[in-house]
C-alpha positions, 0 to 999 in steps of 0.5 A: 093608119100605118100601125093599123095596116101593119098590124093587119098585115102581120096578123094576116101573115101569121093566120094565113101563111102559118097554117099553109106552111105547117099543113104543106109540110105535114102533107108529104109524110101523111100522103106516104102513110095513106099510100102505104095503107089505102084502106086506112080511112083516117090516113086518107082523111088527114091527107084531104084535110091538109090539102083543104087547109092549104087551098083555103088558107092559100086563098086567104093569104092573098090578104098578106101582100094586099095589106103589105102594099098598103102599109108600104105605101103609107110608109113611103117605102115602095121603092126600097130594095128590101121591099122589092126583093120581098115582093118578088120572093112572095110572088115566087112563093105563090107560084110554087104553091099554085103551080107545084105544091097544090097540083101534086097534093090534088093528085095524091088526094085523088089517088093518082100520086106515088111515093116519088110524087111525095118526095118531089112534093116535099122538095117543093114544099121546102122551097115554098117554106124557105121563100116565106122564111126569107121574106119574113127575115127581110120584113124584120131586118129591112136592110138599108131601110131609112124608116128608123127601125 
């Protein structure tokens, strides 16, 4: 059962978190292009699509910690420091996405943002991506783990 849960956890991370990090990273430059040419329907459509990807896959991404907790429970590592740090960083990444990235994307999609908004958005997106990169490394390296890997 542990191998199944781990496989679903990793697949969920790849399928859900991957698209969010890529789409969120692509959003600020796409939004700048749309702001520079508001009559460009294609640029506006790209911004709307990237925002939709971030919203939808952000919700799907909830599966990652759900299956992560199930896997950790089966492995008996819920109290491990590397896992606790990963959980905290995952929660921080979720807060950054929900409170800082998605609202700014929404403002830009609705036409309320400026170039300065895209700069701040790029910074918050970078924070989101770095948090996920750290979590990924912790999941692979598992410092201090006694699970034999």
